[in-house]
PDB file of N, CA, C and O in Angstrom:
ATOM      1  N   MET A   1     -32.619 -38.420  36.805  1.00  0.00           N
ATOM      2  CA  MET A   1     -32.203 -39.764  36.448  1.00  0.00           C
ATOM      3  C   MET A   1     -32.962 -40.766  37.317  1.00  0.00           C
ATOM      4  O   MET A   1     -33.138 -40.560  38.518  1.00  0.00           O
ATOM      5  N   ALA A   2     -33.401 -41.837  36.695  1.00  0.00           N
ATOM      6  CA  ALA A   2     -34.110 -42.883  37.422  1.00  0.00           C
ATOM      7  C   ALA A   2     -33.154 -43.590  38.379  1.00  0.00           C
ATOM      8  O   ALA A   2     -31.959 -43.727  38.115  1.00  0.00           O
ATOM      9  N   LYS A   3     -33.712 -44.024  39.478  1.00  0.00           N
ATOM     10  CA  LYS A   3     -32.939 -44.732  40.491  1.00  0.00           C
ATOM     11  C   LYS A   3     -33.539 -46.117  40.659  1.00  0.00           C
ATOM     12  O   LYS A   3     -34.639 -46.389  40.179  1.00  0.00           O
ATOM     13  N   VAL A   4     -32.812 -46.991  41.343  1.00  0.00           N
ATOM     14  CA  VAL A   4     -33.274 -48.353  41.552  1.00  0.00           C
ATOM     15  C   VAL A   4     -32.943 -48.808  42.971  1.00  0.00           C
ATOM     16  O   VAL A   4     -31.906 -48.462  43.537  1.00  0.00           O
ATOM     17  N   LEU A   5     -33.860 -49.592  43.518  1.00  0.00           N
ATOM     18  CA  LEU A   5     -33.629 -50.279  44.783  1.00  0.00           C
ATOM     19  C   LEU A   5     -33.761 -51.760  44.499  1.00  0.00           C
ATOM     20  O   LEU A   5     -34.784 -52.209  43.981  1.00  0.00           O
ATOM     21  N   ARG A   6     -32.750 -52.506  44.830  1.00  0.00           N
ATOM     22  CA  ARG A   6     -32.801 -53.964  44.727  1.00  0.00           C
ATOM     23  C   ARG A   6     -32.880 -54.493  46.155  1.00  0.00           C
ATOM     24  O   ARG A   6     -31.928 -54.377  46.927  1.00  0.00           O
ATOM     25  N   CYS A   7     -34.013 -55.068  46.490  1.00  0.00           N
ATOM     26  CA  CYS A   7     -34.226 -55.532  47.857  1.00  0.00           C
ATOM     27  C   CYS A   7     -33.146 -56.525  48.278  1.00  0.00           C
ATOM     28  O   CYS A   7     -32.801 -56.604  49.457  1.00  0.00           O
ATOM     29  N   ALA A   8     -32.619 -57.272  47.330  1.00  0.00           N
ATOM     30  CA  ALA A   8     -31.566 -58.242  47.654  1.00  0.00           C
ATOM     31  C   ALA A   8     -30.336 -57.586  48.266  1.00  0.00           C
ATOM     32  O   ALA A   8     -29.544 -58.253  48.930  1.00  0.00           O
ATOM     33  N   ASP A   9     -30.170 -56.277  48.046  1.00  0.00           N
ATOM     34  CA  ASP A   9     -29.066 -55.576  48.689  1.00  0.00           C
ATOM     35  C   ASP A   9     -29.294 -55.453  50.201  1.00  0.00           C
ATOM     36  O   ASP A   9     -28.360 -55.205  50.965  1.00  0.00           O
ATOM     37  N   LEU A  10     -30.547 -55.629  50.614  1.00  0.00           N
ATOM     38  CA  LEU A  10     -30.899 -55.542  52.034  1.00  0.00           C
ATOM     39  C   LEU A  10     -31.321 -56.885  52.620  1.00  0.00           C
ATOM     40  O   LEU A  10     -31.033 -57.185  53.779  1.00  0.00           O
ATOM     41  N   VAL A  11     -32.004 -57.689  51.811  1.00  0.00           N
ATOM     42  CA  VAL A  11     -32.515 -58.994  52.248  1.00  0.00           C
ATOM     43  C   VAL A  11     -32.063 -60.036  51.229  1.00  0.00           C
ATOM     44  O   VAL A  11     -32.568 -60.089  50.108  1.00  0.00           O
ATOM     45  N   LYS A  12     -31.121 -60.847  51.631  1.00  0.00           N
ATOM     46  CA  LYS A  12     -30.543 -61.838  50.707  1.00  0.00           C
ATOM     47  C   LYS A  12     -31.628 -62.707  50.092  1.00  0.00           C
ATOM     48  O   LYS A  12     -32.503 -63.231  50.783  1.00  0.00           O
ATOM     49  N   GLY A  13     -31.547 -62.847  48.761  1.00  0.00           N
ATOM     50  CA  GLY A  13     -32.453 -63.726  48.049  1.00  0.00           C
ATOM     51  C   GLY A  13     -33.751 -63.096  47.581  1.00  0.00           C
ATOM     52  O   GLY A  13     -34.508 -63.743  46.857  1.00  0.00           O
ATOM     53  N   CYS A  14     -34.035 -61.880  47.958  1.00  0.00           N
ATOM     54  CA  CYS A  14     -35.276 -61.228  47.541  1.00  0.00           C
ATOM     55  C   CYS A  14     -35.099 -60.636  46.149  1.00  0.00           C
ATOM     56  O   CYS A  14     -34.116 -59.941  45.894  1.00  0.00           O
ATOM     57  N   SER A  15     -36.031 -60.902  45.251  1.00  0.00           N
ATOM     58  CA  SER A  15     -35.913 -60.439  43.872  1.00  0.00           C
ATOM     59  C   SER A  15     -36.663 -59.130  43.595  1.00  0.00           C
ATOM     60  O   SER A  15     -36.676 -58.669  42.453  1.00  0.00           O
ATOM     61  N   PHE A  16     -37.281 -58.530  44.600  1.00  0.00           N
ATOM     62  CA  PHE A  16     -38.037 -57.288  44.404  1.00  0.00           C
ATOM     63  C   PHE A  16     -37.110 -56.152  43.981  1.00  0.00           C
ATOM     64  O   PHE A  16     -36.021 -55.977  44.528  1.00  0.00           O
ATOM     65  N   GLU A  17     -37.573 -55.384  42.990  1.00  0.00           N
ATOM     66  CA  GLU A  17     -36.880 -54.164  42.573  1.00  0.00           C
ATOM     67  C   GLU A  17     -37.898 -53.053  42.450  1.00  0.00           C
ATOM     68  O   GLU A  17     -39.034 -53.286  42.036  1.00  0.00           O
ATOM     69  N   ALA A  18     -37.497 -51.850  42.807  1.00  0.00           N
ATOM     70  CA  ALA A  18     -38.328 -50.655  42.641  1.00  0.00           C
ATOM     71  C   ALA A  18     -37.505 -49.641  41.866  1.00  0.00           C
ATOM     72  O   ALA A  18     -36.304 -49.496  42.092  1.00  0.00           O
ATOM     73  N   ARG A  19     -38.164 -48.939  40.944  1.00  0.00           N
ATOM     74  CA  ARG A  19     -37.485 -47.938  40.120  1.00  0.00           C
ATOM     75  C   ARG A  19     -38.284 -46.645  40.132  1.00  0.00           C
ATOM     76  O   ARG A  19     -39.506 -46.648  40.281  1.00  0.00           O
ATOM     77  N   GLY A  20     -37.566 -45.543  39.973  1.00  0.00           N
ATOM     78  CA  GLY A  20     -38.200 -44.234  39.913  1.00  0.00           C
ATOM     79  C   GLY A  20     -37.371 -43.226  40.674  1.00  0.00           C
ATOM     80  O   GLY A  20     -36.159 -43.382  40.825  1.00  0.00           O
ATOM     81  N   THR A  21     -38.039 -42.185  41.155  1.00  0.00           N
ATOM     82  CA  THR A  21     -37.355 -41.223  42.012  1.00  0.00           C
ATOM     83  C   THR A  21     -37.211 -41.844  43.398  1.00  0.00           C
ATOM     84  O   THR A  21     -37.802 -42.888  43.676  1.00  0.00           O
ATOM     85  N   GLU A  22     -36.444 -41.220  44.252  1.00  0.00           N
ATOM     86  CA  GLU A  22     -36.279 -41.743  45.608  1.00  0.00           C
ATOM     87  C   GLU A  22     -37.631 -41.855  46.311  1.00  0.00           C
ATOM     88  O   GLU A  22     -37.900 -42.862  46.965  1.00  0.00           O
ATOM     89  N   GLU A  23     -38.474 -40.850  46.189  1.00  0.00           N
ATOM     90  CA  GLU A  23     -39.785 -40.876  46.840  1.00  0.00           C
ATOM     91  C   GLU A  23     -40.680 -41.967  46.254  1.00  0.00           C
ATOM     92  O   GLU A  23     -41.403 -42.634  46.994  1.00  0.00           O
ATOM     93  N   GLU A  24     -40.639 -42.157  44.930  1.00  0.00           N
ATOM     94  CA  GLU A  24     -41.428 -43.228  44.305  1.00  0.00           C
ATOM     95  C   GLU A  24     -40.966 -44.591  44.796  1.00  0.00           C
ATOM     96  O   GLU A  24     -41.780 -45.479  45.051  1.00  0.00           O
ATOM     97  N   ILE A  25     -39.667 -44.749  44.923  1.00  0.00           N
ATOM     98  CA  ILE A  25     -39.116 -46.016  45.408  1.00  0.00           C
ATOM     99  C   ILE A  25     -39.558 -46.275  46.839  1.00  0.00           C
ATOM    100  O   ILE A  25     -39.933 -47.398  47.173  1.00  0.00           O
ATOM    101  N   LEU A  26     -39.519 -45.263  47.685  1.00  0.00           N
ATOM    102  CA  LEU A  26     -39.953 -45.441  49.070  1.00  0.00           C
ATOM    103  C   LEU A  26     -41.423 -45.833  49.142  1.00  0.00           C
ATOM    104  O   LEU A  26     -41.806 -46.647  49.982  1.00  0.00           O
ATOM    105  N   LYS A  27     -42.249 -45.263  48.271  1.00  0.00           N
ATOM    106  CA  LYS A  27     -43.682 -45.608  48.241  1.00  0.00           C
ATOM    107  C   LYS A  27     -43.898 -47.056  47.800  1.00  0.00           C
ATOM    108  O   LYS A  27     -44.838 -47.708  48.255  1.00  0.00           O
ATOM    109  N   GLN A  28     -43.038 -47.558  46.923  1.00  0.00           N
ATOM    110  CA  GLN A  28     -43.132 -48.952  46.473  1.00  0.00           C
ATOM    111  C   GLN A  28     -42.561 -49.910  47.518  1.00  0.00           C
ATOM    112  O   GLN A  28     -43.076 -51.010  47.713  1.00  0.00           O
ATOM    113  N   ALA A  29     -41.498 -49.479  48.180  1.00  0.00           N
ATOM    114  CA  ALA A  29     -40.784 -50.354  49.107  1.00  0.00           C
ATOM    115  C   ALA A  29     -41.543 -50.587  50.412  1.00  0.00           C
ATOM    116  O   ALA A  29     -41.444 -51.668  50.994  1.00  0.00           O
ATOM    117  N   ALA A  30     -42.290 -49.606  50.876  1.00  0.00           N
ATOM    118  CA  ALA A  30     -42.990 -49.745  52.164  1.00  0.00           C
ATOM    119  C   ALA A  30     -43.969 -50.916  52.166  1.00  0.00           C
ATOM    120  O   ALA A  30     -43.898 -51.752  53.067  1.00  0.00           O
ATOM    121  N   PRO A  31     -44.887 -51.013  51.186  1.00  0.00           N
ATOM    122  CA  PRO A  31     -45.787 -52.173  51.223  1.00  0.00           C
ATOM    123  C   PRO A  31     -45.062 -53.493  50.975  1.00  0.00           C
ATOM    124  O   PRO A  31     -45.457 -54.525  51.516  1.00  0.00           O
ATOM    125  N   HIS A  32     -44.009 -53.470  50.164  1.00  0.00           N
ATOM    126  CA  HIS A  32     -43.230 -54.688  49.937  1.00  0.00           C
ATOM    127  C   HIS A  32     -42.590 -55.157  51.247  1.00  0.00           C
ATOM    128  O   HIS A  32     -42.653 -56.340  51.580  1.00  0.00           O
ATOM    129  N   ALA A  33     -41.981 -54.242  51.979  1.00  0.00           N
ATOM    130  CA  ALA A  33     -41.321 -54.604  53.235  1.00  0.00           C
ATOM    131  C   ALA A  33     -42.305 -55.239  54.206  1.00  0.00           C
ATOM    132  O   ALA A  33     -41.977 -56.208  54.891  1.00  0.00           O
ATOM    133  N   LYS A  34     -43.514 -54.687  54.259  1.00  0.00           N
ATOM    134  CA  LYS A  34     -44.516 -55.220  55.179  1.00  0.00           C
ATOM    135  C   LYS A  34     -45.038 -56.573  54.712  1.00  0.00           C
ATOM    136  O   LYS A  34     -45.101 -57.519  55.497  1.00  0.00           O
ATOM    137  N   GLN A  35     -45.414 -56.671  53.432  1.00  0.00           N
ATOM    138  CA  GLN A  35     -46.022 -57.902  52.923  1.00  0.00           C
ATOM    139  C   GLN A  35     -45.025 -59.046  52.803  1.00  0.00           C
ATOM    140  O   GLN A  35     -45.322 -60.175  53.194  1.00  0.00           O
ATOM    141  N   ALA A  36     -43.850 -58.760  52.266  1.00  0.00           N
ATOM    142  CA  ALA A  36     -42.887 -59.834  51.994  1.00  0.00           C
ATOM    143  C   ALA A  36     -41.999 -60.171  53.186  1.00  0.00           C
ATOM    144  O   ALA A  36     -41.573 -61.314  53.350  1.00  0.00           O
ATOM    145  N   HIS A  37     -41.723 -59.163  54.019  1.00  0.00           N
ATOM    146  CA  HIS A  37     -40.746 -59.373  55.092  1.00  0.00           C
ATOM    147  C   HIS A  37     -41.283 -59.101  56.493  1.00  0.00           C
ATOM    148  O   HIS A  37     -40.569 -59.294  57.477  1.00  0.00           O
ATOM    149  N   GLY A  38     -42.544 -58.650  56.593  1.00  0.00           N
ATOM    150  CA  GLY A  38     -43.135 -58.384  57.903  1.00  0.00           C
ATOM    151  C   GLY A  38     -42.518 -57.196  58.621  1.00  0.00           C
ATOM    152  O   GLY A  38     -42.552 -57.123  59.849  1.00  0.00           O
ATOM    153  N   LEU A  39     -41.949 -56.255  57.854  1.00  0.00           N
ATOM    154  CA  LEU A  39     -41.258 -55.100  58.439  1.00  0.00           C
ATOM    155  C   LEU A  39     -42.095 -53.835  58.322  1.00  0.00           C
ATOM    156  O   LEU A  39     -42.691 -53.571  57.278  1.00  0.00           O
ATOM    157  N   GLU A  40     -42.135 -53.065  59.383  1.00  0.00           N
ATOM    158  CA  GLU A  40     -42.775 -51.747  59.372  1.00  0.00           C
ATOM    159  C   GLU A  40     -41.745 -50.716  58.929  1.00  0.00           C
ATOM    160  O   GLU A  40     -40.554 -50.892  59.185  1.00  0.00           O
ATOM    161  N   PRO A  41     -42.178 -49.642  58.268  1.00  0.00           N
ATOM    162  CA  PRO A  41     -41.229 -48.615  57.805  1.00  0.00           C
ATOM    163  C   PRO A  41     -40.763 -47.694  58.941  1.00  0.00           C
ATOM    164  O   PRO A  41     -41.184 -46.541  59.033  1.00  0.00           O
ATOM    165  N   THR A  42     -39.900 -48.220  59.789  1.00  0.00           N
ATOM    166  CA  THR A  42     -39.328 -47.423  60.875  1.00  0.00           C
ATOM    167  C   THR A  42     -38.325 -46.421  60.301  1.00  0.00           C
ATOM    168  O   THR A  42     -37.882 -46.589  59.165  1.00  0.00           O
ATOM    169  N   PRO A  43     -37.962 -45.401  61.045  1.00  0.00           N
ATOM    170  CA  PRO A  43     -36.934 -44.470  60.552  1.00  0.00           C
ATOM    171  C   PRO A  43     -35.631 -45.177  60.203  1.00  0.00           C
ATOM    172  O   PRO A  43     -34.958 -44.792  59.248  1.00  0.00           O
ATOM    173  N   GLU A  44     -35.269 -46.199  60.958  1.00  0.00           N
ATOM    174  CA  GLU A  44     -34.038 -46.942  60.683  1.00  0.00           C
ATOM    175  C   GLU A  44     -34.137 -47.706  59.364  1.00  0.00           C
ATOM    176  O   GLU A  44     -33.179 -47.737  58.591  1.00  0.00           O
ATOM    177  N   LEU A  45     -35.287 -48.320  59.104  1.00  0.00           N
ATOM    178  CA  LEU A  45     -35.477 -49.045  57.855  1.00  0.00           C
ATOM    179  C   LEU A  45     -35.481 -48.089  56.670  1.00  0.00           C
ATOM    180  O   LEU A  45     -34.873 -48.374  55.638  1.00  0.00           O
ATOM    181  N   VAL A  46     -36.157 -46.966  56.814  1.00  0.00           N
ATOM    182  CA  VAL A  46     -36.181 -45.974  55.732  1.00  0.00           C
ATOM    183  C   VAL A  46     -34.772 -45.490  55.430  1.00  0.00           C
ATOM    184  O   VAL A  46     -34.411 -45.315  54.266  1.00  0.00           O
ATOM    185  N   ALA A  47     -33.972 -45.272  56.469  1.00  0.00           N
ATOM    186  CA  ALA A  47     -32.584 -44.832  56.269  1.00  0.00           C
ATOM    187  C   ALA A  47     -31.782 -45.906  55.528  1.00  0.00           C
ATOM    188  O   ALA A  47     -30.986 -45.581  54.646  1.00  0.00           O
ATOM    189  N   ALA A  48     -31.982 -47.165  55.872  1.00  0.00           N
ATOM    190  CA  ALA A  48     -31.271 -48.255  55.197  1.00  0.00           C
ATOM    191  C   ALA A  48     -31.693 -48.355  53.740  1.00  0.00           C
ATOM    192  O   ALA A  48     -30.861 -48.590  52.864  1.00  0.00           O
ATOM    193  N   VAL A  49     -32.984 -48.177  53.479  1.00  0.00           N
ATOM    194  CA  VAL A  49     -33.481 -48.222  52.100  1.00  0.00           C
ATOM    195  C   VAL A  49     -32.899 -47.062  51.309  1.00  0.00           C
ATOM    196  O   VAL A  49     -32.429 -47.255  50.188  1.00  0.00           O
ATOM    197  N   ARG A  50     -32.922 -45.864  51.872  1.00  0.00           N
ATOM    198  CA  ARG A  50     -32.351 -44.695  51.178  1.00  0.00           C
ATOM    199  C   ARG A  50     -30.885 -44.946  50.822  1.00  0.00           C
ATOM    200  O   ARG A  50     -30.438 -44.585  49.734  1.00  0.00           O
ATOM    201  N   LYS A  51     -30.149 -45.559  51.730  1.00  0.00           N
ATOM    202  CA  LYS A  51     -28.730 -45.829  51.493  1.00  0.00           C
ATOM    203  C   LYS A  51     -28.532 -46.868  50.387  1.00  0.00           C
ATOM    204  O   LYS A  51     -27.516 -46.848  49.692  1.00  0.00           O
ATOM    205  N   ALA A  52     -29.502 -47.779  50.220  1.00  0.00           N
ATOM    206  CA  ALA A  52     -29.388 -48.842  49.222  1.00  0.00           C
ATOM    207  C   ALA A  52     -29.833 -48.399  47.823  1.00  0.00           C
ATOM    208  O   ALA A  52     -29.589 -49.110  46.849  1.00  0.00           O
ATOM    209  N   ILE A  53     -30.479 -47.241  47.714  1.00  0.00           N
ATOM    210  CA  ILE A  53     -30.937 -46.760  46.411  1.00  0.00           C
ATOM    211  C   ILE A  53     -29.729 -46.330  45.587  1.00  0.00           C
ATOM    212  O   ILE A  53     -28.852 -45.614  46.069  1.00  0.00           O
ATOM    213  N   ARG A  54     -29.703 -46.779  44.342  1.00  0.00           N
ATOM    214  CA  ARG A  54     -28.594 -46.507  43.432  1.00  0.00           C
ATOM    215  C   ARG A  54     -29.096 -45.870  42.151  1.00  0.00           C
ATOM    216  O   ARG A  54     -30.294 -45.889  41.869  1.00  0.00           O
ATOM    217  N   ASP A  55     -28.185 -45.306  41.378  1.00  0.00           N
ATOM    218  CA  ASP A  55     -28.539 -44.839  40.044  1.00  0.00           C
ATOM    219  C   ASP A  55     -28.972 -46.040  39.223  1.00  0.00           C
ATOM    220  O   ASP A  55     -28.394 -47.120  39.344  1.00  0.00           O
ATOM    221  N   GLY A  56     -29.980 -45.860  38.396  1.00  0.00           N
ATOM    222  CA  GLY A  56     -30.559 -46.966  37.640  1.00  0.00           C
ATOM    223  C   GLY A  56     -29.659 -47.572  36.596  1.00  0.00           C
ATOM    224  O   GLY A  56     -29.937 -48.673  36.122  1.00  0.00           O
ATOM    225  N   HIS A  57     -28.595 -46.900  36.220  1.00  0.00           N
ATOM    226  CA  HIS A  57     -27.716 -47.428  35.181  1.00  0.00           C
ATOM    227  C   HIS A  57     -26.652 -48.374  35.723  1.00  0.00           C
ATOM    228  O   HIS A  57     -25.905 -48.959  34.939  1.00  0.00           O
ATOM    229  N   GLU A  58     -26.562 -48.540  37.023  1.00  0.00           N
ATOM    230  CA  GLU A  58     -25.529 -49.415  37.592  1.00  0.00           C
ATOM    231  C   GLU A  58     -25.736 -50.851  37.152  1.00  0.00           C
ATOM    232  O   GLU A  58     -26.872 -51.302  37.002  1.00  0.00           O
ATOM    233  N   ASN A  59     -24.656 -51.563  36.948  1.00  0.00           N
ATOM    234  CA  ASN A  59     -24.686 -52.968  36.577  1.00  0.00           C
ATOM    235  C   ASN A  59     -24.935 -53.803  37.834  1.00  0.00           C
ATOM    236  O   ASN A  59     -24.108 -53.798  38.745  1.00  0.00           O
ATOM    237  N   PRO A  60     -26.068 -54.522  37.899  1.00  0.00           N
ATOM    238  CA  PRO A  60     -26.368 -55.298  39.104  1.00  0.00           C
ATOM    239  C   PRO A  60     -25.455 -56.503  39.289  1.00  0.00           C
ATOM    240  O   PRO A  60     -25.446 -57.111  40.360  1.00  0.00           O
ATOM    241  N   ASN A  61     -24.685 -56.855  38.261  1.00  0.00           N
ATOM    242  CA  ASN A  61     -23.796 -58.010  38.361  1.00  0.00           C
ATOM    243  C   ASN A  61     -22.443 -57.683  38.976  1.00  0.00           C
ATOM    244  O   ASN A  61     -21.645 -58.581  39.243  1.00  0.00           O
ATOM    245  N   ILE A  62     -22.183 -56.398  39.201  1.00  0.00           N
ATOM    246  CA  ILE A  62     -20.934 -55.987  39.835  1.00  0.00           C
ATOM    247  C   ILE A  62     -21.213 -55.780  41.321  1.00  0.00           C
ATOM    248  O   ILE A  62     -22.013 -54.914  41.676  1.00  0.00           O
ATOM    249  N   PRO A  63     -20.579 -56.545  42.188  1.00  0.00           N
ATOM    250  CA  PRO A  63     -20.837 -56.408  43.624  1.00  0.00           C
ATOM    251  C   PRO A  63     -20.472 -55.009  44.123  1.00  0.00           C
ATOM    252  O   PRO A  63     -19.489 -54.412  43.684  1.00  0.00           O
ATOM    253  N   ARG A  64     -21.278 -54.511  45.036  1.00  0.00           N
ATOM    254  CA  ARG A  64     -20.980 -53.214  45.654  1.00  0.00           C
ATOM    255  C   ARG A  64     -20.118 -53.458  46.883  1.00  0.00           C
ATOM    256  O   ARG A  64     -20.421 -54.321  47.706  1.00  0.00           O
ATOM    257  N   THR A  65     -19.058 -52.700  46.998  1.00  0.00           N
ATOM    258  CA  THR A  65     -18.196 -52.809  48.164  1.00  0.00           C
ATOM    259  C   THR A  65     -17.956 -51.417  48.713  1.00  0.00           C
ATOM    260  O   THR A  65     -18.085 -50.442  47.972  1.00  0.00           O
ATOM    261  N   PRO A  66     -17.613 -51.291  49.975  1.00  0.00           N
ATOM    262  CA  PRO A  66     -17.356 -49.969  50.541  1.00  0.00           C
ATOM    263  C   PRO A  66     -16.238 -49.227  49.842  1.00  0.00           C
ATOM    264  O   PRO A  66     -16.201 -47.997  49.874  1.00  0.00           O
ATOM    265  N   GLU A  67     -15.321 -49.952  49.207  1.00  0.00           N
ATOM    266  CA  GLU A  67     -14.189 -49.303  48.550  1.00  0.00           C
ATOM    267  C   GLU A  67     -14.588 -48.619  47.255  1.00  0.00           C
ATOM    268  O   GLU A  67     -13.907 -47.693  46.813  1.00  0.00           O
ATOM    269  N   ARG A  68     -15.679 -49.056  46.639  1.00  0.00           N
ATOM    270  CA  ARG A  68     -16.091 -48.497  45.357  1.00  0.00           C
ATOM    271  C   ARG A  68     -16.764 -47.158  45.568  1.00  0.00           C
ATOM    272  O   ARG A  68     -17.720 -47.060  46.337  1.00  0.00           O
ATOM    273  N   ALA A  69     -16.288 -46.144  44.911  1.00  0.00           N
ATOM    274  CA  ALA A  69     -16.860 -44.809  45.056  1.00  0.00           C
ATOM    275  C   ALA A  69     -18.213 -44.697  44.387  1.00  0.00           C
ATOM    276  O   ALA A  69     -19.010 -43.839  44.766  1.00  0.00           O
ATOM    277  N   ASP A  70     -18.501 -45.546  43.392  1.00  0.00           N
ATOM    278  CA  ASP A  70     -19.767 -45.438  42.661  1.00  0.00           C
ATOM    279  C   ASP A  70     -20.841 -46.357  43.188  1.00  0.00           C
ATOM    280  O   ASP A  70     -21.927 -46.407  42.611  1.00  0.00           O
ATOM    281  N   GLY A  71     -20.599 -47.062  44.222  1.00  0.00           N
ATOM    282  CA  GLY A  71     -21.662 -47.958  44.675  1.00  0.00           C
ATOM    283  C   GLY A  71     -21.406 -48.490  46.004  1.00  0.00           C
ATOM    284  O   GLY A  71     -22.211 -49.261  46.526  1.00  0.00           O
TER     285      GLY A  71
END
């Protein structure tokens, strides 16, 4: 199943999205993080990105909260 990373889940106001497998998303996110946000792909950043990756079918208009089991 395709997955999605919405950068706005990590950096408020950023419209970047990456889709694909987890590894494909990480390959897309690394240059974006450096170019758009001046961030190097540290182990901590990679862990945060991995945690923010969701199934691609999720509705982006529904806020994610810790209480929700699906997001």
